[in-house]
N, C-alpha and C positions, 0 to 999 in steps of 0.2 A: 176068437184068438186075440184080437186087439184089446178087448175088454179085460181078458185074463192077464195079458202082459202089463196093462196099466195098473191093475190091482196089485200085481207083484212088485212093480216099481214103488207104489205108495207104501206097501208093507215094508219094503226094504228101507225106505227113508225113515219110517217110524222106528224101526229097529235100530238104525244108525243113530238117530237122535237120542234114543234111550241109552244106548251104549256110550255116546259122547257125553251125555249128562252125568252118567255114572262115574266117568273118569275126570271130567272137568268141573263138575258141580253145576248148580243152577245158573241159568243165564239171566242177567239183570239188564234192564233197559238203561240207556244213557242218562235218563232223568231220575233213576233210582239212587238211593243212598250209596255212595261209594264205600265198599267194604273190603277192598283189596288190602288196605293197610290196617285192618281191624277196626273195632269200635271202642270208644266213641270217635267220631270224626272231629278233629280239632279245628275250630274256626276262630281265627283271631279277629277281635272286634276293636274298633276305635271310632272316635267321633270328634270332629272339629267344629267350632261355632264360627260361622262366617259373618252373620249379622244378627243383631238383637233388635227386633222391631217393636217391642213393647212388653211391659210386665204389669199385670193387673194383680196386685197383692190381695185385693179384696175378694176376687174370684179365684185366686190361686192358680193363675195361668200365665204363661208367657208365650210370645210368638218369636220364632227364630228361624233362620236358615242354617241348616246343619248338613255337613258332609259326613255320612256314615261309611266307614270302610270295613269290608269283610274280606278275609284272606283264608284260603284253604287249599288243600292238595287233592286232586282227583287223578289217580294214575291212569285212568282210561283216556285222559286228554294228552298224555305224554307222547312225545314224538321220539323217533329213533334215527340213528344214522346221521346223515348230513343235515336233516331237518332240525337237529338239536341246536345248531348254530343260528337258526333263523330268528329274527326279532319276534317279540310277543305279538299275538293277535290283539289288536286294540280296536274297540268298537264303542260307539256312543249312541245315545238316544234310541231311536227305533231299531237301528242295527243291533245295538246291545240287547234290547228287549227280545228281538227275534232269536238271537243266539242263546239267550238265557232260557228260552223255551225248549232248547234242544239238549241242555245239560242239566246236571243237578245243581240247584242253588239252595243254600241254607234258608229254611223258612224263618228268617229273623224279622220280627215286626217291632215297631216302636210302640211299646205297650201303653205308654202314658200320653200318646197323641190324642188330641181332642178334635173330633170331626175330620172332614176330608182335608187332605193336603192341598195347599194352593199351588205348590210346585213339587214335582217328583220326576227327576231325571236320573238316568243311569249311565254309568261308564263301566266297561268290562275290559279286562286285560287277561289273556290266557298265555302263559309262558310255555315253551317247549317241554319243560320238565313236568308239566301237569299242574303247576301252581296257578291258582286263579285269584284275581283281585277284582272285587266288585265295589264300585263307588256309587252311592246313592245320595243325590242332593235333594233335600226336602225342605220346603217351607211350610210350617204348620204351627198350630197352637198345641202346647203341652201343659198338662196339669201337674202341679207340684204341691207339697205341703209347705205352708208358710208359718214360720215361727217368729213371733214378734215379742217374745218375752224380754228381749234386751233392747227394744225400741227406745230411742232412735239410733242406738249404736249396734243394731242387729246386722247379721250377715245372712244371706239367703243362698240356697243352692238351686240353680236352674238345671234340672235333671232331664236327661234323655235316656229312657230305658230301652235297651236293645235286648229283646227276649226271643227265645226259640219257641215257635208255636207248633204243637202237634207231635213233637219228638222229645223224648226224655233225655236227661243228662247222660244216660248210658249210651245213647245213640249219637247225640251231637252235644259237644261241650264248647262253651265260649271261653276263650283265654285272651290274655294280652301280655306283650313283652315290652321291652324298653322302646322299640321302634313305634309301637302303638301309643305309648305314653308320650313320645316326642311328637307324634302326629296329632294327638288330642290337645288342642290349644285354641284359644280365641284369636281371631284375626284382628288386624288393626281397625277394621270396620265394625267390630263388635263393641258398640258403644251404647250405653243406656243412661239417659239423663237422670241425674240424681243418685247415681250409683257408681262405685268404682269396681271395674271388672278385674277379677283375679285370674287364677289358674284353673285348669280342668283336671279333675281327679277321676280316675277309673276305679271302679269297685265291682268285684264279682259278688253278686247277690242272687243266688238261685232262688226260684220261686216254687212253691208247692203246686201240684197239679192234681188231676183226678186219680183215684185208686192208689194213693200213696206215691204217686210218681212225682219227680222233681224235674223242672225245666231250667235250662241254663239262662242266665240273664247277666248282662254287664251294664252298669249304670255309669254314664258319663255326666259328671256333675261340675258345672261351672260356678265358681264361688264369686259372689258379688257382695260388696259392703255398702251400706247406705251412707250417703254424705249428709251428716246431721245438721248442717248449718241452717238450711231453710226451715227444717222441721222444728228445730229449737226455737227459732224466731217466731214461728207462727203458732206453735202449740205450747211450748214449755214456758216461755216468758209470760203469756197470759195466765197459765196455770199458777206460776209463782206469784204473779201480781194479785190474783184472786185470793191467795192465802192472806194477803195483807188486810183485806176488808174486815174479816171478823176480828183481827188483831187490833184494828183501829177502834173497834167498838169497846175494846178494853183499855187501850192507851188514852183515848180522848177524854175519858171520865177522870175527874180529879176529886180528891177527898181531903177534907180538912176537919180535924177533930172528929173523925168517924162519920162525917156527913158528905154525901156526894153532891157535886155542883151541877151535874147534867142529869136531866130526868131520864129514867129508864126507857121511856117511850121512844125518845130520840135514838138511843143506842140500838134498840130493837129494830127500828126502821133501817138503820145501817145494815144490820145482820140480814134482814129480809131482802134488802137490795142486793147484798152479796150472794144470797141463795139464788135469786133469779139470774144473776150474772154467771154463776157456776152452771146452772141448768142450761143457759143459752150456749155457753162454751162447750158443754157436754154434747149438746145436739150438733153444733158445728163440727166438732172433731170427729164424732162418729159418722157424720154424713160423708166426710171425705175419707176417713179411714175406718170403714166398717169392720175390718179384721181386728181392730183393737177392742171392740166391744165385748169380745169373749176371751176368757182366759186371764191369766195373771201377767200383767205387764206394767211398765213404769207409769203409763198414762192412767190406767185404772187405779193404781196405788195413789197417785197424786189427786185424782178426783175423790177417792175415799178420804184422803187426808183433808181435802177442802171441806167436805161435809162434816167430818169430825171436828174440825176447827170452828166451823159455824155453830155446831151444837155446843161446843165448849164455851164459846163466847156468850151464847144465849143463856147457858146455865149459870155462868159467872155473874152476868148482869142481873138475872132474876134472883139468884141466891144472895148477892151482896147488896145491890142497889135497890131492888124492889122490896124485898122482905127483910133485909138486914138480919139475916139468920145468925151470922157470926157475931154481930154486935149484941144481939139479944142473949146469946149463949155465953159469950166470953168478954163482952165489953167492946167499946168503940176503938180502943187502942189496938187490941188484937185484930179487929177487922181491918184497920188501916194497914197494919204490918202484913197481914195475910194478903191483902189486895196488891200491895206493892210487890210482894214476892211473886204473885201470879202474873203481874204485868210483865215481868222479865222471864219467869220460868216457862210460861206457855209459848212465847215467841221462840225462845231458845230451843225448846223441845221440838216445835214444828220445823224450825230451820234444820235441825240435826236429822230429823226423819226424812225431809224432802231431799237433803243433800245425800243421805244414805241411799235413797231410791235411785238417784242418778248415778251414784258411784257404782252400785251393784250392776246397773245396766252397762256401764262403761267397761268394767273389768270382765 
């Protein structure tokens, strides 16, 4: 009889559970996606930059300490009655991590983080209305794309990508409002030697996923501008000075009655010396700024102009001083006038091109 009564009680509970599920719908765990307010769940994202510990433009990485803030509403955490007037539940570090294991937390990752974080602390605040605010302080390396087309007047964006992992944009969407924009800013301690730190820009940039799915992503981008003073002194003054070497090989030679006073061999020695000087400068610059070796930028243009000027000076000396081609074809007077014209036309053209390269990078 006892076994029969136990079976009846179990059957009754099963029937009651089925009936309850039919009227109330399926029961979700506290750590499941909150669906009470419909989908997608809106999560507001923001990030502030506390410190900038380094920027390696050759590797395309920077190291920073960032505060990431996520805010969302979970009606299952809402209180009622007198508890609505209670202060928010505030937790930090291990207490926050323990509480996070009991509730649903947006699966937001820093998708451009490189390697393990040196620091990862949490702060959690749950309001009686069910509003949740999660703060994560992380110190880590982040990968970015470096654009040096306008070097040395370039600006770079130090980006922290906050992306939803595992859930599509139809389930969890990242948004930001004016309060998130106000929160996203660099602190007074966010200083980077050789760079001027600007503002933080938030941008919604969804990313494609598997099976035509799309995942939400918000990019917090800190604008920094290079301080060109040191770079101009160490790179561009030598580059402009090296342009004078082949020009000297043209200016130093003198002509009277169609006859050159300086032997071509001496002028060619100057040009060869200039070639070695440019090669040495090329090696020095690319050793320090490897990122400049690829792509179109001001430094590569000026190096190309240096090689072009060296070739032009060599061509002029061989054509005029060594073989006297113009004199043989048109007479010594024409050669003298042509050489005088070249003495001024080539330097002016080189100066205009070099100035234009710098001006294009500046604007």
